[in-house]
C-alpha positions as a printed Julia matrix, in Angstrom:
108×3 Matrix{Float64}:
   0.0    0.0     0.0
   2.02   2.99    1.31
   5.37   2.99    3.06
   7.22   5.7     4.97
  10.96   6.29    5.1
  12.71   6.45    8.46
  12.99  10.25    8.04
   9.25  10.53    7.41
   8.43   8.43   10.48
  10.74  10.56   12.6
   9.1   13.78   11.37
   5.56  12.44   11.89
   6.49  11.59   15.48
   7.95  15.07   15.94
   4.82  16.8    14.61
   2.56  14.54   16.69
   4.51  15.45   19.83
   4.13  19.17   19.06
   0.4   19.13   18.27
  -1.93  18.42   21.21
  -4.81  17.79   18.78
  -2.85  14.83   17.33
  -2.91  12.89   20.6
  -4.26   9.39   20.07
  -4.74   9.87   16.33
  -3.11   8.24   13.33
  -1.54   9.92   10.32
  -3.97  10.13    7.41
  -2.51  10.36    3.9
  -5.02  11.31    1.23
  -5.4   12.46   -2.34
  -7.73  15.3    -3.29
  -8.52  17.2    -6.45
  -6.49  20.35   -7.01
  -2.95  21.46   -7.46
  -1.4   22.37  -10.77
  -1.42  18.79  -12.09
  -4.93  17.64  -11.12
  -4.47  15.88   -7.77
  -2.61  16.81   -4.63
  -1.47  14.97   -1.53
  -2.69  15.75    1.95
  -1.5   14.79    5.42
  -3.37  15.17    8.69
  -3.85  13.48   12.03
  -7.23  11.77   12.18
  -9.35   9.0    13.68
 -10.02   5.81   11.75
 -13.11   5.85    9.5
 -15.11   2.97    8.02
 -13.33   1.56    4.98
  -9.88   2.91    5.85
  -6.82   0.83    5.18
  -4.43   0.86    8.14
  -0.72   0.6     7.47
   1.85   0.21   10.25
   5.02   2.21    9.65
   7.56   1.62   12.42
   5.37   2.33   15.44
   2.88   4.75   13.88
  -0.41   4.0    12.16
  -1.16   5.41    8.72
  -4.74   5.66    7.47
  -5.72   5.71    3.79
  -9.32   6.03    2.59
 -10.57   3.73   -0.21
 -10.53   6.41   -2.94
  -7.02   7.6    -2.09
  -5.78   4.02   -1.83
  -6.18   3.48   -5.57
  -3.9    6.47   -6.28
  -1.37   5.79   -3.52
  -0.78   2.04   -4.02
   2.95   1.34   -3.97
   3.9    4.89   -2.93
   6.68   5.82   -0.56
   6.54   8.93    1.61
   9.8   10.63    2.55
  10.7   13.85    4.33
  13.26  16.0     2.54
  15.14  19.16    3.31
  16.81  20.88    0.38
  17.26  24.29   -1.24
  13.53  24.44   -2.1
  12.55  23.97    1.53
  11.44  21.02    3.59
   8.41  18.78    3.64
   6.9   15.43    2.88
   7.27  14.14   -0.66
   5.52  11.16   -2.21
   7.27   8.86   -4.68
   4.18   7.59   -6.48
   4.55   4.93   -9.19
   0.99   5.71  -10.36
   1.78   9.34  -11.2
   2.31   9.93  -14.9
   3.28  13.56  -14.4
   4.24  15.49  -11.28
   4.48  19.21  -10.79
   7.76  20.88   -9.92
   6.36  21.64   -6.47
   6.23  17.91   -5.74
   2.8   18.22   -4.17
   0.57  17.56   -7.17
   0.34  14.87   -9.84
  -1.83  13.38  -12.56
  -2.45   9.76  -13.52
  -3.2   10.25  -17.22
């Protein structure tokens, strides 16, 4: 389904420790319409919903809804810091084209 690099897991843990509203919640990774290429990735802390796929990454839980799962299958999430800034990036084998921002993609 989806995997997270060690750097991504470390950063998720850091953000969870800094955000009181994240207490007891899992990381949700989702795809929504928008961005310059058609779809964009989203990350939030959330409770499990009916139909979610749960992925264990190290000792954190990752939630993916059924619609997003079809776009994220086989993806790897990493956390990078470079000259453009820092943030989560998704290496998605289903993306035909990605935007230079790294946050949006299309599948056709």
